[in-house]
N, C-alpha and C positions, 0 to 999 in steps of 0.2 A: 171398277172397269173404266178405262179412259177412252173416250170417243173423240176423234177428230171430226167435228161436225162441220157441215157446210154453212155455218152461220157465224155471226159475230158472237162474242161472249155474252152480250146483253140480250138474250133471247126475249126477255120480258119487254124490253124497249121495242123490239121489232113488233111484237104482238100488239103493243099499245099504239103503234103507228100505222096499223093496217088501213085505217080510214082516211089517212092524210091525202089531200088532193094536190099537194105541192111539195117542193123540196123542203125537208125539215130545216129550220133556221139554225139548228145546232151543227149542221154539216157544212163544212167550208171547202171541201174538195170534191170534184166531180169529174168522172169520165163519161163522155157522151158519144155514143155511136149512132150515126144516121145512115140508113140505107135508102136506096131509091124507091123501093116498094116492099110489100110484104114478102115477095118471092125472091128477092135478091139475096145472093149468098156472099156478097162482099159489101163493105161499107167504108166509112171514114170515121175515125175516132178523134175527138177533141178533148183537151184537158183544161179544166178551169179551176180557179180558186176564187173564193168569195172575199172581197175587200169591202171597205166602207162604201165605195161607190157602186157596189154590185159585183157581178161575176166578171172576171178577167181571164182571158186566154193566157196560158203559161207555157205552151209548147206548140210547135207546128203540128197540124193535123196529120195523122198517119193512116195508111190503108190497113184494113182488117178483113179477115175472113170470118164468116159466121156460119150458122147451120146450113146444111146442104139444101134444105127446103125453105130457107128464109127465116122469118120471124113469126111468132104467135104470142099473144098475151100470156105472161107468166104471173106468178104470185109473189108480190113484194110489198112495197110501201104504198103503192097506188091503189085507188079504188078499182073494183072489177069493171072491165070494159067490154063493150060489144065487139065482136069480131072473132078471128081465129084464136083458139085457146091452146096453150102448150100442153102436150100429153107425152107420156113416156114413149120413147122410141120413134117419135115423129120426125126427127131430123131438124127440128126448128130450134132456134135460139129464143130465149124468152125476151119479150118486149115489156117495158115498164121501168119502174124505179126500184133499185135494189141496193141494199147495203153491201159494201165490200167487207169481207172477213179477213182472215190471216193470209199471209203469203206462204207458199210451199215450194219445194223443189228437191233436187237431187243432192245439192251441196250441203255441207254442215251449216253454213251461214250464207246470207246474201246481204247486200247493202240495201236496207229498207227501213222506213219508220213504222212499218207494220210488224206485228208479231210474226214469227217465222217458224214453220214446222218442216224439218228435214224428213223426207219420205224414205222408207225402207222397202225392201222387197216384199215385206209382209203387210204393207198398207194397201187397202182396197177401198174404192168407193162403191157402195152397194146400190145398184140400180134395179133390184128385183122388187117390184111393188109389194109382193106378199111378205117380204122380210120385215121383221120389227126394227131392223137397222136401215131401212130404206132412206136414201138421200143423206147418208152419213159416210164419212171416211173413217175407217176403223183399222186397227192392227190385228191381223189374224192370230198373232201370238197371244192376244188378250181375249178375243171373242171366240176363237176356235176356227179351224179351217172350214168346218161345215157351214159356218155362218156366212162365208164369202163364196161359196160354190155357186155355180150358175154363170150368169153374164156379168157379175161384179167386175169392175175395172181395176186392174193393177195400177197403182199410182207411180210405180217405178217403170214407166213405159220403156225405158232403155233396156231393162232386164226382161220384161215380159213380152214386149212387142218390137224391140229394136229401134226405137225412135227417141228423139229428144224433146217431144212436144210438152212434156211436163217437167222439163229441166228447171223451169221457173214459171210460177203461176200465182194466181190469187183466187181464193174461194169467193164465189158470188152467192149471196144469201137469197137464192130463189127457192120458193116453196119452204119457208122456214118452219112450218108446222109438219113438214114431211107427209103431206097428203098422198096416199098411195096412187100411183099412176099419173100424178100431176107434173112429173118431170123431175129429174134428179141429176146430181153430179155436174153442176154448171160452174165452169171456171173461166177465167181469162188466162190464156197460156200461149206458148210459142206456136207459130204456125209451121206446118209441114213444108209449105212452099207458098209463094204469092198466088192467090186465086184458088188455093185448095181448100174447099169448104170443110167444116167440122161436123161433128154429130149433134151440135147444139150449143157449143161454147163460142167465145170470141177469141181470135188468135191473131197475133202479129209478130213482127220480127224481133229478134233478141236485143239489138241495140235500143229499140224503142221500149221494150220491156224493162231493160235496165234503168232507163231514165224514169219511167213511170214508178217502178219500185222505189227508187231513191227519193222520189218526191213525195210519195204518199206517206201520211202520218196517221197512226191509229187514233190519236187524240182529235184529229180533224173530222172523224166519223165519215170517211169518204163514201161516196155513192157511185153507182153505175147506172146509167140510163141508156136504153137502146130503143129506137123508134124508127119506123119508116118516115120519110121526109114529110109526107102529108099529115101524119099523126103528130109529128113534132110541131108543125105549124099550127095545127088545131089546138094543141095543149100547151104551147109554150107559155102563154101568159098565165093561165090558171094554175099551172104547175110550177111557176116561177123558174122556168128554165132559162139558161143564158141564150143570148142571140148568137147565131153563127157569125164567123168573120165575114167582113164585107167581101163580096165577090163569090160567096159560096151559097147563093140562094137566099140571102137575107140582107136587106138594105140597112139594118140597124146593128150590124155585127160589132163585136168587141175587137179591138186591135190586138194582135198577138205580139208577144215580146220574147 
């Protein structure tokens, strides 16, 4: 049985990194989303790559929509933190450090350095905590229709729900051990409209998505970080996060190119 899991292929590596308190040295690409506070449902995403001199900005920052109720600490590469914790159905996007997995979408192929999975009408992400397939994207033709009944989300949203939000996207390795109720089906995907919050994902416009997909490389072990601004400032040094560009709340920012 073939499962399209919401994790990168090296699950063992994810598990071994659970206690890391900083960005892994083996990762050289980073998407960083900053929100104004825990309750904000919009933010700004920055794209960085690691060079010999440290992190360098490689694109202009772009506006993003996140969960309708803001952020809460998720489960990823970062140590457990005090504060709001991500739970299934809470409308919050996960905060923390997460590996980026494969790209997915409606088309047979897209331009990207990530592995890519074309979605079919029979692909669903299972968000039912009681299911043994919780937090996984599966093909109902393989697992059976009964396995995806309930509130499981159809990955071909154009067919099931009449929208283009999953036309292009990236799996985010939140809750890699699939702990029931800890939050599921977290993606980066296209937004419905500017300022329209998500159920817990990060979303932005298609032109920016095209540029992100084209730049990301699987071999760079890309990461996604989402934090409220105050938490970013508190954790930036200990987590080896890049500085924000000058003029965006940080006097030590990297110049964008």
